[in-house]
Structure formats: structure tokens, C-alpha cells
N, C-alpha and C positions, 0 to 999 in steps of 0.2 A: 229513938225519938221519932214521933210521928210527924207528918207533914204539918199538921195543925200546930204542934209545939214549935217546930222550926219557924213557921210563919209568924207566930207570936214573938218568938225570940228575936227575930230580925225585922219585925214590923214590915213584912212583905206578904202579899196575898199568896194563898195556896196555888192559885191559878198561875201566878208568875213563877213560882218554884217549878210547877209541872212544865210550864213552857220552856224555862231555861234547861230543864233536864231533857225535854224532847229535842231541843236545839243542840244538845251536846255540850253545853257550857257548864252545867252542873253535872259532875261525873262521879261514878263509883257509888251511887246510892243502891244499897242492897234492898231486897224485898223479903219479907217474911209473910208467907201465905198470900202473896200478891200485894201486900201493903208495904209502902215505902218505909224503910227503917234507917233513919239517918243516925250516924255515929259521929263521935268527936273527929274522926278522920275526914268527914265531909265538910266540917265547919270552915277550915281555911279556904277551901275552894269557893264555898258559898259567900264568905266574907269578901274575897277578892272580886268575884263576879258582881256582887252588889255595889262594892266600892267603885269599880270601873264603870258600871252602868250609871251610877249617880254622878260620876265625873264626865259622863257624856260619851263614853266609848261605844262605838256602834256594835251592833250584834255581829256584823260581818267580821270586824276586826277582832272581837272577842273570841269568836269561833275559831278564827285562824290561830290566835294565840294558844287557845286550849288544845287544839289539834296538834300543835307543835310540841306540846309537853311530852308526847310519846315518841317524838322523832329524835333519834340520836344526833348529837352535835348541832342542835338547832338553837343553841344559846344566843348566837349573834342575831338570828332572825327574831327571836323573842325579845331580845333587848331593843332591837330597832322598832318593833311594834310599840313597846313601852315608851321609848324616847319620842316617837311620833305623838303619842297620846299626851305625854308631858308637855311637848311643845304647844299642842293645841290648848291645853289647860293654861299654860303661861299666857297665851294670847288672850284667852277669856278673862284671866285675872287682870291683865292690863286694861282691857275694855271696861270691866266692872270698876276698876280703880278710877278711870276717867269719869265714868258715870257718877260714882260716889262723890268725887270732887265737885262736879257740877251741881249735884243735889245739895251738898253742904253749902256751896256758894249761894244758891238760890234761897235755901232756908235761912241762912244768915242775913240775906238781904231783906226777906220778909220780917224777920225778927226785929231788924232796925226800924222798918216802916211801922210795925205794930206798936213798938215801945217808944 
């Protein structure tokens, strides 16, 4: 699959895919005559990277995690990275939940005034 096809499949720019590959977080992309040739084997890595980036994981943390994939007995370190990210997401969810409650309260107040 070409980079254009992967870009369309995951709704991410070709430049982003190239950047992630250059940074070492999208791994194992083979080339045919110098052209990237993505296979089904690449998709779990791409999906994980995009999911983590959308969840706010820093490039630094993501690079560290990906590098550890090839390090024997690094499961605890990888788990710790993921737990740290999960904790950050939980905090964000709590903050967003508070904001949502405030918005709902304000909207309800305006609806009472208007009607």
C-alpha cells in the first residue's frame, strides 16, 4: 500500500507519516524501488501511534516506548509508560467532565431565562 493510500485510510497527512517514520515511531516500512510499501504488518503500529498521539502522548514518550519494543525484558518499563499515559488521560477526563457539568449548568440556566 502506498503512503497516499495509508494517509487516506487513517485520515493523516503523508507528511505526518513520513515524520513519524523519520522519528522512529512508525517502524518496519519496507521500500520497493525507493517507494514506501506499507503492509498489513505495519497497520497495528500505525494505529497505536495515531491513537497515542491523539490521546496526547508526547513524541518523546512514544519514541521511548517504541525503542523498548526491541529490548528484551522491557515489559515493566513499557507498562509503566502506558500507565503514566493512562493516568494523564484520566486527569484530562476529570477536567473535561467538570467543564461539561459547568457548561450544562450554564446552558440550563439560559434555557430557563429564555423560556
